[in-house]
C-alpha positions, 0 to 999 in steps of 0.5 A, a space after each residue: 891566260 895565266 899570272 905570270 902573262 897578267 903580271 907582265 902586260 900589267 907591268 908593261 902596262 903601268 909603264 905606258 902609262 907612267 912613260 918610264 922604260 922598264 930600266 928606268 922601272 929598275 931603278 925606280 923600284 930597286 929591282 934589279 934589271 934582270 929580274 925587271 927583264 926575267 919577268 916581263 920578257 916571260 923567262 920568269 912566270 912567277 914573281 914574288 909578291 915582295 918583287 911586286 911590291 916592290 915594282 909597285 913602290 916604284 911606280 908610286 902605286 899600291 899593290 892593290 892598284 895594281 892588280 886592281 886591273 881586268 888583267 887579272 879576272 877570270 885568270 885560268 887555274 894553275 893547278 892542271 
């Protein structure tokens, strides 16, 4: 799995845990609906760390908690 896929899956996982939809996450975090949609649809595979931080703020978690997931273990090498 690449980092973009892991970020996408983690966002979806957190939304399920908190029982919120993507559009609600957009409102809570101040990240545009199109940006969130692009991340979770896989069209944007390189979300910036500042965007991830805003999403974390909206979810009420730290960035450390975001990346504290098995999804981020054994990621594929990005340079090929």
